[in-house]
C-alpha positions, 0 to 999 in steps of 0.5 A: 499500500505504502509502495502504491502511496508512493506511486501516486505522489510521484504520478502527482509531482510529475503532472504539477510539473508539466503543467506549470512547464506548460502555463510557463511557456505561456508566461515566457512569450504570452500576456494574458490579452488576445489579438486579434488578426483580421484580413480579407482572403482574395481570389479565386480557384486558381490564386489566392492572396491573403490582405491584413486589414484590422488588428483587434485586443482584447483583455484576456486569452481565452483559450487553452494555455497547455497545449498552445501548438493544436494537435488536430490539422484538420483545416484549410489553414494554418496560423503558426506563430514563431519565435524569430530568433530560434523558429520555434512554433510558440502556437499554432491553430487549424481552421477552415474558411467559406473561401476554401468551399468557394474556390471549388464551385463554379463562380470560384472558377472565374470570380473573384471573392473578397471574403473577410476571415480572423484569427485569434492569438495569444497576445505576444510579449515581443515581435513574432513571426506569424505564418499563414498557409492554406491547403488546398483540397489535393492538401498542397500548401501555398505560404499565403503570409510570413510577417514580423509582427511587433505588438508594440507597434501594431495599430490597434483597436480595443474590444468594448463591452456592448451585451450583457451575456447569459450564462446557460452552462458551468462546467469549469473555468475558461481555461479548463473547458471549450467555451460554446458561445451563442450569438442570436440574430435576427431577433428585434427587441420585441423577440426578447421573450423569445431569444432567452427562451431559445437559448435556453432551448437550444443549451439544452439540445447540445448539452442532452447530447453525446459526447457533450453530456458525458463532459458535462465539467469540461464544457461552458455555454453562453449567449450574448443577447443582442437584438437586431433592427428588424425580425427574422433573417435576409432570403436572397432568392424569395426577395426578403432583406433584413436588417439584422445584427450580423446580416447572416443569410441564406443562398451562400455560394448560390446554395439556398439552405446555405445559411452563413455570416459574410461580416465576420469582422462584426462577428467577432466585434460582438463575440468578445463580450463573452469568453469563447473557442467556439461561436454558433450563431442562432438565425431567427428564422422558419427556413431550413438552413445552417452551416459549419466550418472548422474551428469558424463558426456554424448556424442554425435556425429557430423555428421548424422541425429539426433545429435540434439535428442541425446544431449538432451536425453544424458542432460537429463541423465546427468543433470535431473537423467531421465532414458531411456523410451524405451523398444524395442532397444538393451541394455547391461544391465540386470534387470537394475530396479528390481520387488520390488524396486521403481526406482530412476530415476523421470521418471519411477515407478514399482508403488512400490511408485507410489506417490512419483514420478508424481502422483499429474500430473495425471488427475483425474479418469485416470486409473492405470496403463493407457491403450495406445491411438494411435497418434491424439487420444484425450487423446495421450498428457495426463500424465498417468502412460503407461507399458513399460520403462526401457529397458523392456515392463513389470513391469515398467511405463512411464508417457507419450506415447511420449517423448525425453527420449522414442523415437527420438523426439527433443525438445519432454521433457514431463511434468515430465522430464520437471520439474525434469530438471528445478529442477536442473537448479534452484539447480544450479541458487540458 
């Protein structure tokens, strides 16, 4: 028993040492503030560039301090903050963006787009080298920006507090949990009662869904109480235009149900009133729609039959870097998963490098690819390699026959998707 106690004590001291070392790493290079880099992403299928627009200073750093170099490179863009003298990576973050999807559309073949984007990094103490690398669908990297930023000389706007914040679920401190922030759009002041009700309702949708409910102490949910000049959401195809807080709109990338927020800079200005790691926009609309992009933001409509499913599905994209597993619905992107390239998303494979995906979860003797079976069959829930996913019927494979990332089914993430989400929740909670 004494030996066991000693081993536990040694393990505790080791963990304390690791935590101290990680905290010291943060304190050596950063202060407890956020530097937001606001920029324009410009280009089309063949060319792209990044143009800095302005910088924002926020009076705290909300993200993890123990894992400053992100382990998951699911995104199409990688920002790296490096020590100019040693070239040591001090911070990195991977994320995707609407521009990356635009490049694969028909319009993106010829028309130049200018899209707002931004990324938060811890405020450096000294000048740092900042590098942005973009990856196309074949994972070919292009360095878009490689420059030295000196926080002492940068012209920075200071974040302002404008809105009250609703606390919907408290799991832990902001540095020890994933902080989810709801922002309403299209709620006029006359909709105040509906706004408060909806924020609470959507928090329940999240916290009653696996794996969030099993990780309650690692999840925080807050909501901004921001009102719009008018009620409703813009629908260009129906000639409806609404003046709202975030100016979200349907028909993004010419897909009617794709509901997105073009004004990303304003979105983050509104979000600054609360700690956040990820942003979910709840839109006051009866029209089915939503959208989600990894480490960018996601949207969901508030009325109708399936908002519970839509919010957790879009959060799958936003938080877990999960791909759409369906292949029969209309989409605007083309050749999103090129032949001969293994997708970065953890829930799709082209069998180019299946061992890096969920091969360890496939029962021994399971044929690959795996023939589908009907609901009610003993193998219906089996993890396998089922053809059809990522918007195409052939050449792309998914882990299961049913999943929240595949069809309209709330709280039905397959084991592969569930594990991916859990890993990210744990990443933010360390």
